[in-house]
C-alpha positions in Angstrom: -15.2 -18.8 -2.9 -12.9 -18.3 -5.8 -13.1 -15.4 -8.1 -11.0 -14.5 -11.2 -10.4 -11.0 -12.4 -8.4 -9.6 -15.3 -7.8 -6.1 -16.5 -9.1 -5.5 -20.0 -9.9 -2.4 -22.1 -13.1 -2.1 -20.1 -11.3 -2.2 -16.7 -11.2 -4.9 -14.1 -13.6 -7.7 -15.3 -14.5 -11.2 -14.0 -13.2 -14.2 -15.9 -14.4 -17.8 -16.0 -11.0 -19.4 -16.5 -7.5 -18.8 -15.1 -5.2 -17.2 -17.6 -1.8 -15.4 -17.6 -2.0 -11.9 -16.0 -5.1 -12.5 -14.0 -5.9 -12.0 -10.4 -7.4 -14.8 -8.3 -9.2 -13.9 -5.2 -9.9 -16.7 -2.8 -12.0 -16.4 0.4 -12.3 -19.3 2.8 -11.7 -21.9 0.0 -13.0 -25.4 -0.2 -10.8 -28.5 -0.6 -11.5 -28.4 -4.4 -10.5 -24.7 -4.6 -7.3 -25.4 -2.6 -6.4 -28.1 -5.0 -7.0 -25.8 -7.9 -4.7 -23.2 -6.4 -2.0 -25.9 -5.7 -2.0 -26.8 -9.4 -0.7 -23.3 -10.1 2.7 -24.2 -8.5 1.6 -22.7 -5.2 2.9 -24.6 -2.0 0.2 -25.8 0.3 2.0 -24.0 3.2 1.4 -20.7 1.5 -2.3 -21.4 1.5 -2.5 -22.6 5.1 -0.5 -19.7 6.4 -2.9 -17.3 4.7 -5.9 -19.0 6.3 -4.4 -19.2 9.8 -6.2 -16.4 11.7 -3.2 -15.9 14.1 -0.5 -15.9 11.5 2.0 -13.0 11.6 3.1 -10.8 8.6 6.2 -11.9 6.7 7.5 -12.8 3.3 8.6 -16.1 1.9 10.0 -17.2 -1.5 10.1 -20.7 -3.0 12.8 -21.9 -5.4 10.4 -21.8 -8.3 10.1 -18.0 -7.8 6.7 -18.1 -6.1 6.5 -15.3 -3.5 4.3 -15.0 -0.5 3.6 -11.7 1.1 1.5 -12.1 4.3 0.1 -9.1 6.0 -2.7 -8.3 8.5 -5.5 -6.2 7.3 -8.3 -4.4 9.3 -11.6 -6.2 9.7 -14.9 -4.7 10.9 -16.8 -7.6 12.7 -19.8 -5.4 13.8 -20.6 -3.2 16.7 -22.4 -5.9 18.7 -19.4 -8.2 19.1 -16.8 -8.2 21.9 -14.1 -6.6 19.5 -15.8 -4.5 16.8 -12.6 -3.9 14.9 -9.9 -6.5 14.6 -7.3 -7.8 12.1 -7.1 -10.8 9.9 -4.3 -12.2 7.7 -4.3 -11.7 3.9 -1.9 -13.7 1.8 -0.7 -12.3 -1.5 1.0 -14.9 -3.7 2.9 -14.0 -6.8 3.5 -16.8 -9.3 5.0 -16.5 -12.7 1.7 -16.1 -14.4 -0.8 -14.6 -11.9 -1.6 -12.9 -8.6 -3.5 -14.7 -5.9 -5.0 -13.3 -2.7 -6.2 -15.6 0.0 -8.1 -14.7 3.1 -10.3 -16.3 5.7 -13.2 -13.8 5.5 -14.5 -11.1 3.2 -13.0 -7.8 4.0 -13.1 -4.1 3.1 -9.7 -4.1 1.3 -10.7 -6.8 -1.2 -14.2 -5.2 -1.6 -12.6 -1.8 -2.5 -10.1 -3.5 -4.8 -12.8 -5.2 -6.9 -14.4 -1.8 -7.3 -13.2 -0.3 -10.6 -14.1 3.2 -9.3 -11.7 2.9 -6.3 -8.5 2.6 -8.2 -8.4 3.8 -11.9 -5.0 2.7 -13.0 -5.2 -0.8 -11.5 -3.8 -3.5 -13.7 -3.5 -7.2 -13.0 -0.6 -7.4 -15.6 1.6 -5.1 -13.5 2.0 -7.5 -10.6 4.3 -5.5 -8.4 2.2 -2.4 -8.7 -0.9 -4.4 -8.0 0.7 -5.7 -4.8 1.7 -2.1 -3.8 -1.9 -1.0 -4.4 -3.2 -3.7 -2.0 -0.6 -2.6 0.6 -1.6 1.1 0.2 -5.3 0.3 0.4 -4.7 -1.7 3.6 -3.0 1.3 5.2 -5.7 3.7 4.1 -8.4 1.3 5.4 -6.7 1.3 8.8 -6.9 5.1 8.8 -10.6 5.1 7.9 -11.4 2.6 10.6 -9.4 4.6 13.1 -11.5 7.7 12.3 -14.7 5.6 12.8 -13.4 4.4 16.2 -12.6 8.0 17.2 -16.1 9.2 16.3 -17.7 6.3 18.2 -15.5 7.0 21.3 -16.6 10.6 21.2 -20.2 9.6 21.3 -19.6 7.2 24.2 -17.7 10.0 26.0 -20.7 12.3 25.7 -23.0 9.5 27.0 -20.7 8.9 29.9 -20.8 12.5 31.0 -24.6 12.3 31.2 -24.9 8.9 32.8 -22.2 6.9 34.5 -23.4 3.5 33.5 -21.2 0.3 33.3 -22.4 -0.5 29.8 -20.8 2.7 28.4 -17.5 1.9 30.2 -17.6 -1.6 28.8 -18.2 -0.2 25.3 -15.1 1.9 25.6 -13.2 -1.2 26.7 -14.3 -3.0 23.4 -12.8 -0.2 21.3 -9.6 -0.2 23.4 -9.2 -3.9 22.6 -9.6 -3.0 18.9 -6.8 -0.4 19.2 -4.5 -3.0 20.8 -5.1 -5.4 17.8 -4.5 -2.5 15.4 -1.2 -1.6 17.1 0.1 -5.1 17.0 -0.8 -5.7 13.4 0.6 -2.3 12.2 3.9 -2.9 13.9 4.2 -6.3 12.3 3.2 -4.9 8.9 5.9 -2.3 9.3 8.6 -4.9 9.8 7.4 -6.8 6.7 7.4 -3.5 4.7 10.9 -2.7 5.8 12.0 -6.2 4.6 10.3 -5.6 1.2 12.1 -2.2 1.0 15.5 -3.9 1.5 14.9 -6.3 -1.4 15.0 -5.4 -5.1 11.4 -6.6 -5.8 10.0 -3.1 -6.0 13.1 -1.2 -7.1 12.9 -1.8 -10.8 10.7 1.2 -11.6 10.7 4.6 -10.0 6.9 4.7 -9.7 6.9 1.4 -7.8 9.6 2.7 -5.5 7.7 5.9 -4.8 4.5 3.9 -4.2 6.3 1.7 -1.7 7.5 4.8 0.2 3.9 6.0 0.2 2.8 2.7 1.7 5.4 3.0 4.5 4.4 6.6 5.2 0.7 5.7 5.4 1.4 2.7 7.6 3.5 4.9 10.0 0.7 7.5 10.1 -1.8 4.8 11.0 0.6 3.6 13.8 0.9 7.1 15.2 -2.9 7.6 15.1 -3.4 4.3 16.8 -1.0 5.2 19.5 -2.6 8.6 20.1 -6.1 7.2 20.2 -5.1 4.4 22.4 -3.4 6.8 24.9 -6.4 9.1 24.9 -8.8 6.2 25.4 -6.8 4.8 28.3 -6.6 8.2 30.0 -10.3 8.7 29.4 -11.2 5.3 31.0 -8.9 6.1 34.0 -10.5 9.5 34.4 -14.1 8.1 34.2 -13.1 5.3 36.7 -11.8 8.0 39.1 -15.0 9.9 38.6 -17.2 6.9 39.3 -15.1 6.1 42.4 -15.3 9.7 43.6 -19.1 9.8 43.1 -19.4 6.6 45.2 -17.3 8.1 47.9 -19.5 11.2 47.9 -22.6 9.1 48.2 -21.2 7.0 51.0 -20.1 10.1 52.9 -23.5 11.6 52.5 -25.3 8.5 53.8 -22.8 8.2 56.7 -23.6 11.9 57.6 -27.3 11.2 57.5 -26.9 8.2 59.6 -25.1 10.1 62.3 -27.6 12.9 62.3 -30.6 10.5 62.6 -28.9 8.5 65.3 -28.8 11.4 67.8 -32.6 11.6 68.3 -32.7 7.8 68.5 -30.0 7.8 71.3 -32.0 10.5 73.3 -35.3 8.7 73.0 -33.7 5.4 73.9 -32.1 7.0 77.0 -35.4 8.6 78.2 -37.3 5.4 77.5 -35.7 3.5 80.3 -37.8 2.5 83.3 -35.6 4.3 85.9 -35.7 7.7 87.4 -34.9 10.3 84.7 -34.8 14.1 84.4 -38.1 15.8 83.3 -40.1 12.7 84.2 -42.6 14.7 86.2 -42.6 17.6 83.7 -45.7 17.7 81.5 -43.6 19.1 78.6 -40.9 16.5 78.9 -41.7 15.1 75.4 -41.4 18.5 73.8 -38.2 19.2 75.7 -36.5 15.9 74.7 -37.5 16.4 71.1 -36.2 20.0 71.2 -32.9 18.8 72.6 -32.5 16.1 70.0 -33.3 18.6 67.2 -30.9 21.1 68.5 -28.1 18.6 68.7 -28.9 17.4 65.2 -28.9 20.9 63.9 -25.6 21.5 65.5 -24.1 18.4 64.0 -25.5 19.4 60.5 -23.9 22.8 60.8 -20.6 21.3 61.7 -20.8 18.9 58.7 -21.7 21.7 56.4 -18.8 23.8 57.6 -16.5 20.9 56.9 -18.0 20.2 53.5 -19.2 16.7 54.5 -22.6 17.1 53.0 
């Protein structure tokens, strides 16, 4: 899919043809669309890098001035998948005439960017500021997804306190995986942002410099929140695993105690059931005496177990 946008007096509007000062958004392009992008003096490597799902964030510049900024953005795949929140690469290519964003899948960052209500002063003619808006929107999207993860984990925690089921523990594991992906991507984005800060690309205007500082601060905040949530989730899973193990030990101890108590009458009745001379064999109340002895010993054992808190 290839979409063309350009800022006019009416705001960000779709265009049919590529022109100077436009923004081209490409999602999972076909061969024809890739060829169309290559005709804009974009190296094929820049396109393949952006479509590689495992590519790491970095920046590259060609001799003709074409610049690639590759970052990893958050992506919500759905609550029913193994990893609900993950990250995907997004390539931002700056040519002499236009801005190109290339991604493998549709994502929240681009969806918000195409909404004129999300960013009022968005202009495709101000290329550097446009890129900074994408970077800032990426950081804020990370923060929004982290809040969603935290809310979901709180709900799962409440469910686990009521019912220790494996499905709830596995759900927590899914979100722990998401936080691991977020941590890795945010650290890589931070290195890429520091490299951009050392260059003179965004140092021409004071507003661009301040906006880049805001992006770095938001990214650091997202990293800190991810680290906090990840540590909390790990501690929570360890605590619930200990609780589940302790509950199992309590059940096994109770069953062992019951087995010992019930085995005492069985031992007595087995002893007096032998075909040899035994005490009370001529007593008409032998049955009641044996039952009474068994109950008395069992009661004594129960009392001892209760005193030692084995029940």
